[in-house]
C-alpha positions, 0 to 999 in steps of 0.5 A: 505494557508501555504506550508508545510515545507521541511523535513530535508535530513536525515528524508527524506531519512529515510522516503524513506527507510520506504516507500520502505520497506512498498512497498515491503511488500505490493507487497507480500500481494496485489497480493494475496488479491483475495485469501484472499477474497476467503478465507473470502467467504468460511468462511462467508458461510460454517463455523459453524457460517456462513450464510449457514454452510456446514461441508464438505466445511468448511474443506477448510478453515483451510488448505487454511489459514494455507498452501495456503495463506502463500505459495502464499505470499512466492512465490510472494515475491520470484518471486519479487526478482528472478522471478519464480525460486525465487518463487519456492525456497521461497515456499519450504523454507516457507513450512519448516517454516510452518511444523517447527511451527506446530512441535514446537506447538505440542511439547509444547502442549504435555508438558502441564499439563492436563487441560491447554488450548493448543496453536493453530496453528500459521499461517506463514504469517510473516514467508512467508514474511521472507523466500520467499525473503530470499530464493530467494535472496540467490538462486540468489547469489548462481547462480551468483557464477557459472554463465558462468562456467557450461559446455555446455549441463549441464545447465539444470541439474545444475540449477534444482539440485541447486534449489532443493538442496537449497530449501531443505536447506532453508526448514531446515532453515525455520523449525528450526530458522525461525519457532522459531523466528516467533512463538516468534514474533507472541507471543509478538505481540499478547500479546501486542495487547491483552494488548492494548485491555484489557486496552482499549488503542487500539484507541491510535494506530490511533496516529501512523496509521493515520499520517503514511497513509498520508506520505505513510508509512502505508504499513509497519504497515498494511502488516507487522503487522496488516494483519498477526495478524488479520488473526491469530486472525480471524482464531482462533475467526472468525473475527478481529478488527485489519482489521479495524484499517487502512481500515476504510474509515470514516476518509478520507471521513469525511475530504473530506466532510469538504473540500467540505463545508468549503474548498476554490479554487481547493481543494473545487472543487475537494473534492466531486469527491475525496470523491466518489472515496475514499469511494466507490472506496477504493483509500485512497490516494486521500485524502492524499494531502488534509491533507498535505495541512494543517498538522493540519488536521492530528489531525482530522484524528486521532480523527476520527480514534480513534472514529472508533476504540473505537466504534468497541471495545465497540460494538464488530465490526470486519471483517473476512478478510482484506478489500482491497481496503478500500472501504465501499463495501469491508468492508461490504463484510467482516463483520461477522453476527451480527456485521453490526451495530457496523462496519457501526456505526464506519465508520459513527462516524469516518467520523462525528468526522473527519468532525467536527474537520476538519471543525473547522480548515478550518473555522478558517483559511478560510480568510487567505486561500482566501487571499493566493488563490488570490495571487497564480495561483495554491494554491492547488498544492503549499500548499501541496508540502511537499517534494519539495524544490521549485516549478515552475509555469506551464511554468516551469513544461513544460520546465522541461518536455522538459529538459529530466530527470529534475523534478519539485520536485528538483527545479533545472531545470538544469539536461538535460535542452535543451535536447529533450526526445521523450515521447512514454511510460508514466507510473503512479507509486504508492506503489502497482501499482493498485489503485491511479495510475490506476485512474491517468492513466485512466484520462490521457489516456482519455485526450491523446485520445481526443487530437487525439494521438494514439502511446503513451502507458500509463500504471500503475505500482508499483514503485518497477516495474519501468524499463528503458522502461519508458520515463515519470513517474508520481507520487505523490509528496511523492513518486517521490524520490523513483521513480527517484531512480528506473528509473533515465533515465526517465522524472519525474513529481510530482503531488499533486493529481492523480485525476485532476492535471493540469500537465496532460494538460502539458503532452498532450501539450508536446506530441502533440507538439512532434508529430507535429514536427515529422510530419513537419520533 
C-alpha cells in the first residue's frame, strides 16, 4: 500500500477553510433535520398524491416549508453566532427576506401577459443561511459598542430595544437587497440544474460530489446548494432528484464490500462492520479512510455515483425530502409513491458498479499490498494518513499523548513534551457532531468502562463547538487541523477510523496509568 502524498500548505489551508464553511452550513441544517422529516411525513400522507390525502391537514405543508423551516434555520444560524439573542434577531431578519421575496414575485406575476405561467414561491433557505448569521453578527458587534457604558438599572431596557430596533433594520435589509439577491441566485441555480437535466449531464456532478465527500468538503455543496434547491423543487413538484446526488448509500457500501472480499489486513477485517454502519446507520464517514488508502478508488466512487444518478434520471427516481442521515432506511422513508423501484435500483446499481471497479483496483495491487502489510505493523493506518507529514508508531503516539498538546498529525513531538496533562474530559469531534463522532465516543466509552475507570467524561461534539473544557480531542485525520485551531490547549489525537482505531487502547492505557499514579500519591 502506498501512503497518500501530503498536500501543499496552501491547498491544505484552502481545504480547511472550505471544510469550516461547510461545517457552519451543516450546523444550521443538521439540527433542523427533524423538522424536515416532519414536513416529509406531512407531504407523504396528506397532499393530493399522498398515501392518505386529507385536504385540511395538507394546508400545513405550504406554510411549514415557506415560513417555519427557513426561520428555524435562521434561528439556529443566529444562535451559533450570538446565542439566543442572535437567533431571535436572525429570525426577524429572515422573515423580512421571506416577505420581500413574496412581494417581488407577486409584482412580477402581476406584470406578466395573460396566459404566461406565473412564478411560484421562492423558499428562503439560502436567505435564512445568510440573514441568520449576518443579523446575529451585526447585533453582537453593536452590543460591543456600548458594553459597560449603560447606567445601572437600564441594561434590560437598552438590550431589549436594541435587539428590537436592529431586528427591524435587518428585516428591511432582508426585504430589499437580500430578497433580490437570493431570488436571483435561486433562478441561476435552478436554470443550471434544469440545463444539466435537459442535456442529460446531471451524472457529471458525481465527479465533484464523490471526491468532495471523501475530503469532508461535501457539506458546502450539499447544504449550501443541493438541499435548498431540492426543497424548492420538492415543494413545486412533490419530489427532487437532487436529494439523491449525495445521500445515495450505494457507492459507499460497494466500496466497503470490495474491501471485504479483496482487501488485506486491518482494512479487510474492519470492512464488513463498516458496511453495516454505513448502509444501515447512514454514517458515510466510515468509508472515507478506505478511499483515501488508495486515491484511485475515488474513481470507483465516481463511477457508482454516476450510475445511481443516471438510473434515477432515466426512471424518475427522487425523494420528497433530504435523507439524513444517509441510511437506506432514511432513503426509503422519503421515497414518493411510484418511485420505489427507481430509487432502490439506483442504490443497488451504484453499489454494484463501485464494487466492480474497486475490485479490479484492489486485485491489481493485492500482491504489493500484502508485501507492504508484512513490513508495517499498522499498514491500514499508515496508508491513509493523508494530512500527516509523518506518523509515529504506537509508542510514539502514547508519548505524544503524555506530551500535552502534541499530536500525531504534526509529527513534531516537541510541543509540551514531558508535561503531564490530566485527562478528565474526552471529546470526539466531527463536522456535525452527530454521526461518526457519536459512534467513536460509544466505542471508547465501553473500553473505559471495561477498564474500571469511572471519572472520565466522553462526549461527542461538532468541531465548531469545541471549548477549553476538553482535555483530549479525537478527530479523523482530515479534520485534526481544524480541531487544533478550535481547542489549542487540548491533547489532539488523529485516527484513521472512528470505528476501530488502535489509538483507543492507548488512550485507555494513559488514563489508567494516570489514575494509578494518583492512587499511589
